[in-house]
C-alpha positions in Angstrom: 91.5 76.5 45.8 92.8 79.3 47.4 92.9 79.7 51.2 92.5 82.7 53.4 94.6 82.6 56.4 93.6 84.4 59.5 97.2 85.1 60.1 96.7 88.2 62.4 94.4 88.9 65.5 93.2 92.1 63.7 91.3 89.9 61.0 87.7 89.3 61.8 85.1 86.8 60.0 81.4 87.4 59.8 78.6 86.1 57.9 77.4 87.5 54.9 75.0 90.4 54.6 72.2 88.7 52.5 69.8 86.1 54.3 70.6 83.7 51.4 74.3 84.4 51.0 76.6 81.2 52.0 79.7 83.2 52.0 81.3 85.2 55.0 83.4 88.1 54.6 86.7 88.8 56.4 87.5 92.4 57.7 90.6 93.6 59.1 90.6 96.1 62.0 93.1 98.7 61.5 94.0 99.5 65.2 94.3 97.4 68.6 91.6 94.8 68.2 91.9 94.6 72.3 91.3 98.0 72.8 87.8 99.3 73.9 87.8 101.9 71.3 86.5 99.2 68.8 83.2 99.8 70.4 81.5 103.0 69.8 78.3 104.5 68.6 79.6 105.9 65.2 80.1 104.2 62.1 83.7 102.5 61.8 84.0 102.7 58.1 87.6 104.3 58.8 88.8 101.8 61.0 88.4 98.7 59.1 90.1 97.7 56.1 88.3 96.3 52.6 86.5 93.3 53.3 87.5 90.0 51.6 84.6 87.2 50.5 85.6 83.6 51.6 83.1 80.8 51.2 81.4 78.1 49.3 80.1 80.2 46.1 81.7 80.8 43.0 81.9 84.7 43.9 84.2 83.9 47.0 87.8 84.9 46.3 88.9 82.2 48.8 87.2 78.7 48.9 88.8 77.8 52.3 89.7 79.2 55.7 92.9 78.7 57.7 92.9 79.1 61.5 96.2 78.3 63.5 97.1 75.6 60.7 93.4 74.0 60.7 91.7 74.4 57.1 87.8 74.8 57.2 86.2 74.2 54.0 83.3 71.9 52.7 79.7 72.3 52.7 79.1 71.0 56.2 81.7 73.1 57.8 80.8 76.0 56.0 77.0 75.6 57.1 78.3 75.1 60.8 80.1 78.2 60.7 77.3 80.1 59.3 75.0 78.8 62.2 77.5 79.7 64.8 78.2 83.4 63.5 74.5 84.0 63.2 71.9 84.7 66.2 68.3 84.3 65.2 65.6 86.9 66.3 62.4 86.1 67.9 59.1 85.2 66.3 58.4 88.8 65.4 60.9 88.3 62.4 60.3 84.8 61.7 63.7 83.5 63.0 65.4 86.0 60.9 69.1 87.0 62.0 69.1 89.6 64.6 72.8 89.8 65.4 75.7 88.5 63.8 79.3 87.9 65.5 82.7 89.1 64.1 85.5 86.6 65.4 88.9 86.6 65.1 91.4 83.6 65.2 91.8 83.9 69.1 87.7 83.7 69.6 87.5 87.4 70.5 83.7 88.1 69.6 81.8 91.2 68.9 78.3 91.7 68.4 76.8 93.3 65.6 73.1 94.2 65.3 71.7 93.6 61.8 69.2 95.9 61.5 71.5 99.2 62.4 72.4 101.6 60.0 76.1 101.8 61.0 78.7 99.3 61.7 78.3 99.3 65.6 79.4 96.4 67.6 79.5 95.3 71.2 82.2 93.5 72.7 81.4 90.0 74.4 82.8 88.1 77.3 82.6 84.5 76.0 85.3 83.3 73.3 84.1 81.7 70.0 84.4 78.0 69.8 87.1 77.3 67.2 87.8 74.2 68.8 84.7 72.8 67.3 86.6 72.7 64.1 89.4 71.3 65.3 91.4 74.5 65.8 93.8 74.6 68.9 93.8 78.2 70.0 97.1 79.2 71.9 96.9 80.3 75.4 95.9 84.0 75.9 98.8 86.3 77.1 98.6 89.7 78.3 99.1 91.0 74.9 95.8 89.6 73.4 93.4 89.5 76.2 90.6 92.5 77.2 90.0 94.6 80.2 86.7 94.9 81.6 85.6 98.2 80.6 82.7 100.4 80.8 80.8 100.4 77.5 79.9 104.0 77.7 82.8 105.6 79.0 85.5 103.1 78.1 87.0 103.0 81.2 88.7 100.2 82.7 86.8 98.3 85.4 88.9 95.3 85.9 92.6 95.6 84.5 93.1 91.9 83.0 95.9 92.9 81.2 97.8 94.5 84.0 96.9 91.3 86.2 98.3 89.0 83.6 101.4 91.2 82.9 102.2 91.1 86.6 101.6 87.4 86.7 104.0 86.9 83.8 106.5 89.1 85.4 106.0 87.0 88.7 106.5 83.9 86.6 109.6 85.2 85.0 111.1 86.2 88.5 110.3 82.7 89.8 112.0 81.3 86.9 114.9 83.6 87.8 115.0 82.5 91.4 114.7 78.7 90.6 117.9 79.1 88.4 119.5 80.8 91.3 118.5 77.9 93.5 119.7 75.4 91.1 123.0 77.2 90.9 123.1 77.7 94.8 122.6 73.7 95.1 125.3 72.8 92.7 127.7 75.2 94.4 126.7 73.6 97.7 127.4 70.1 96.2 130.6 71.2 95.1 131.4 72.6 98.4 130.4 69.3 100.3 132.4 67.5 97.7 135.6 69.7 98.6 134.8 69.3 102.3 134.9 65.6 101.9 138.4 65.6 100.0 139.7 68.1 102.7 138.5 65.7 105.5 139.9 62.8 103.7 143.2 64.8 103.3 143.2 65.6 107.0 142.4 62.0 107.9 145.5 60.9 105.8 147.5 63.4 107.3 146.7 62.6 110.8 147.7 58.8 109.7 150.9 60.0 108.5 151.7 62.1 111.4 150.9 59.3 113.6 153.1 57.0 111.3 155.9 59.5 111.6 155.3 59.9 115.6 156.0 56.1 115.8 159.0 56.5 113.7 160.5 59.1 115.9 159.6 57.3 118.9 161.3 54.1 117.6 164.3 56.0 116.6 164.3 57.7 120.0 164.4 54.4 121.7 167.1 53.3 119.5 169.2 56.4 120.2 168.8 55.7 123.9 169.8 52.3 123.6 172.8 53.4 121.6 173.6 55.6 124.4 173.3 53.1 127.0 175.4 50.8 125.2 177.9 53.6 124.7 178.0 54.6 128.5 178.4 50.9 129.3 181.2 50.5 126.7 182.9 53.6 128.2 182.6 51.9 131.9 183.9 48.9 130.7 186.8 50.4 128.7 187.8 52.5 132.1 187.5 49.3 134.1 189.9 47.5 131.7 192.5 50.4 131.7 192.3 50.6 135.4 193.1 46.7 135.9 196.0 46.9 133.6 197.7 49.8 135.7 
């Protein structure tokens, strides 16, 4: 069974066009899917690549869907996915689907009106719950989050990307500073060790100096004693010579 992988954030899946069609279509948006330009009043035929049919029917080219390494297949999962990607209308249309969701692998959602003539979509804030299917979506970064924009002017109201980018830069700076702090701690530890060694050497030098001072004192006393003995010997010799004369 062929498996289609949502290997890019530009791939979007939605339910099929017909009410009783159990399959899904995967579209590739040809530009930045996180830019507000995807939401516009005109048709988007030039913005999307050819669609690919996936699902449980024999008409589907792919019988399974892979999202971040998790394979979605089987009647139950296909049914759950169909229900999750369709929003039923009110009683005026007997519960017929009024809106569909286009969803990429990270859960970015666009709301499409079924009864519109052109492919008009509106980006919504909530993320699709891929976790229901056992998919663990990686954390969002500044590269794949959406700014809060005015749906008519497309102007940025809240610069989410800018805030996340600033946070990422701050985090990177913190990592650099932490490395510098760790390096400083290591250098301080080395300096302390060298100081301890220096103190030990000084203490040993003081002990050696004290020992040498004692030796010098002892030698000076010995010299003094020899001098005294020499003086006494000279005196005795002089006395002996004098007595003989």
